[in-house]
N, C-alpha and C positions, 0 to 999 in steps of 0.2 A: 746468425742472429745479429741484430744491430745493437747499438748502445741503448741503455735504459735511462729513464728520467723519473723524477718524483715531482708530482704536481700538488701543490698545497693551496686550498682555499685560504683566505686570510682571516676574516672576521669570525671569532669564536672557535677558530681552528688553530691559528698561530697566535693571535692576540685575543685577549679576553674582553673585547669590546668591538663596537662598530668603528672601522677606520674612518668612514665618512662622517659619522656623527661626532666622533672624537674631536674634530676640528671646529665644531659648532660654536664654541665659546669665542675663539679668536676671530672666526668669520663674523660673528655678531659684533665683537669689539671693534673690528675694522670697518663696520658698516656694510658688509656684503649681504647680510641677511638680517631679518627682523625677528622679534620674538615669535610672531605668527609663523614665519618660515620654519623656525626651530621645531615647533609643535607639529606642523604639517610634514616636515621631513622625517621626524620620528615616527609619525603615523604611517607615512609611505613605506618606511623600512619595515615596520611591523607587518603591514599588509603583504609586503613582498615575502617576508619570512613565513607568513602563514599560508600564503597561496602562490608562492613563487614559481611553481611548476606550470601555472596557468599562463598561456600566451598573452591573454588580455591583461592580466595583472602585471606581467613584465613590461608590456608596451606602455601601460599607464605610468609605471614607475620611471621608465626611461624618459617619457615625454615630460613628466613633472620635473625631473632632475635637469633636463635640458632647458626648460623654461626658467627654473630657479637660477641657473648659472649664467643665463644670457646677459652679456655685457660685462661680465667680470673680467678684469685684466688678468691674463694668465700669469704674468710675472708677479703680481701681488699674491696670487694663490700660492705660487711656488715659494715665495718669501715667507708667508705665514707658516706653511708646512715645515720649512727648514728651521724656522725660529722656535717652533713649538714641538717638534718631533720628539725630542728627548723627554720633555715634560709629559706629553699626552699619550705617547705610544710606548716608549721604552719600558716603563714600569709594568706594562700589561702584557708583555710577551711571555707566553707559557714556557717555563723551563723545559717541559717535556717536548714541546714542539722544537725549541732551539736545539735540544740534544738529538732529536730525530733528524732534523735538517743536517746537522753535522755528521751523523751516521751515514746518511745517503751520500753526502759529499766525500766522506772518507772511503766509501765503497766505489767512488768514481762516477757516480750518477750526477747529472745536471739536476739542479733544483729550480723549479719554476713556481712563482706565486701567481695564482689565477684568481682575480677578484673583480667584482662588478663595480668597485670603487674606481675613482678617476686615476689615470696613470700618474698625474702630478702628485698624488698621495701615495700610491702603491710603490712606485719606483724608489723613493727615499726610504720607505719602510724596508724594502728589499735590501738596500744598501746597508741599513742598520743591522740586518741579519746576515750579511755576507752573501746575499743572493742577487745575482746580476740579471737574471731573466724574469720578466713579468709579462703577464697577459692581463690587461686592465681596460676599463672603459676609456675611449678616446673621444673627446669633444671636438667639433670643428672649430677652428680658430681663424678669425678674419681680423687683420690689422691689430694683432696682439690681444684680442678679446674673444671670449666664447660667443659664437654666433647664435646659439640656441638650437643648433642641430647636433645630433650624435653621429659621429663617424663610425664608431664600433661600440656596441653595448655588450660587455663581457658577462653575459648571464645565460643560464640554461643551455640549449643546444649550441649557441654561439661560442661558448667556451670550448666545446668539443671541436668545432670548426677550426678555431685558432690553434688548439692543441694538435690537431691533425696536420695543419699547415707546418707548424714548428717541427713535428715529428718527421715529416717528409723532407724538410730543409736540413735537419740535423741527422737524419738516419736513425731516429729512435725506434726501438721495437716496443710498441705499446703493450703487447702481451707480456713483456717482461718489466713493464713500468708500474709505478705506484701512484695512487691518488688519495687525498685526504680531504674530507669536508664534514661540516656539521649539519648541512641542510639537505632536505630531500630535493630541493630545487637543483642540486648538483648531481642528481641521479645520472644524467647523460655522461657527465665527466667521470663518475665512478665506474660506470659500466664500460667505458671505452678503454680501460686499462686491465691488465691481468691481476693486479694486486690492489684492490680498493679497500679503504678503511674508513669507518665512520668515527668522527671525533666529536665528543660531547653532542651526540646527535639529537635532533628534534624527534618528536614521537614517530612521525612517518618514516624518517630515515632509520630510526632504531628498528622499527618493524621490518623494513626492507633488508637491513643488514642481517637480522636474525634469520629471515627467510632464505637469504642467499649464503649464509655462513660466512659473512664478512667479519673481520675483526672489529670490535667496538672499543675505542680508546677513550679513556677519561682523563683529560688534562685539567689539572686543578691548581697549578702553582705558578702564577705570574711572578716573574723575578726580573728586576732591572739588569741590564747588560753588565754593569760593574760587578754586581754580586755574583752573576753567573761565572764571570771570569775568575773571581776570587775563590769561589766555592766549588770549582770543578772537581769531580764530575757532578753534573747537575742531577736533579731528581731522575733516577733511572727510568727510561721509557717503559721497560717491561713492568715495573711496579705500578705504573699508572695505566698500563695498557688494558687490562682486560677486566671489564666489568660487565654487568648486564648492560649486556650490551654490546624612563627613556631619558639613557644617561645624559644626553645633551641638555634636555630640559632641566634636569637637576643642576647641571653645570652652569646653565644660564642663571638659574635662581641663586646659586651660590655666588656667582659673579656680581649679580645685582646687590645682594646683601653686603658683599665685601666692599663694593664701591660706595654704598651708602654709609657703611661703618667708617670708611676712610674719610668721607666727606664730613661726617659728624666730628671725628677726632681732629680733623684739620680746622 
């Protein structure tokens, strides 16, 4: 038998929000996107979550994201993520997910974040969690800017391809490995390991989990890193584990009101 690993989807599995949409407010503030882009991005993500297993839906979402990001300076995106990571992501990490990640690491397993969000966002989130390995969407870069082409889209069966390549490279035994996701779009990822679990599953994934006898985990306690360190042990995974079983637009609205309020007071 080879080594085993634990593969975690990111959004609504490890963090209680969409990683891509979480950065909408600073992207808007710095002029990378417009209000219209915010609404369209939220809608695109909703459509992906509702019908993400459909190849056409995934292709449309991929092409939309590529077009949206075309021309963005990569370094500016990295800087925005670095500056806002602790404000926008840290408070939304599920304590149960953080504890589970630590359990796998203590058992000697490599932990890998697997997300359709861009690598420039996913890798810093991984570092925040003490996870070095990520599989994420990679955009083609020309002269320091996104070209509008997608080099690798980490969604659906493509996630499994990347997991398989990593398993071959590292010698992972996938039959002894674990995977966690909230969405039925990750069915291929869950089915490629010996120990799949549904986390806060959508209706279709919940049904699939029940049919296959997969554990259904309910994560409900987003806790900032500082509190997790002070209050260890975190919420026990076992206690959260077994049950049956569009934020950016609001953020932009808040930002607009906050800016107007500041202008009035000034």
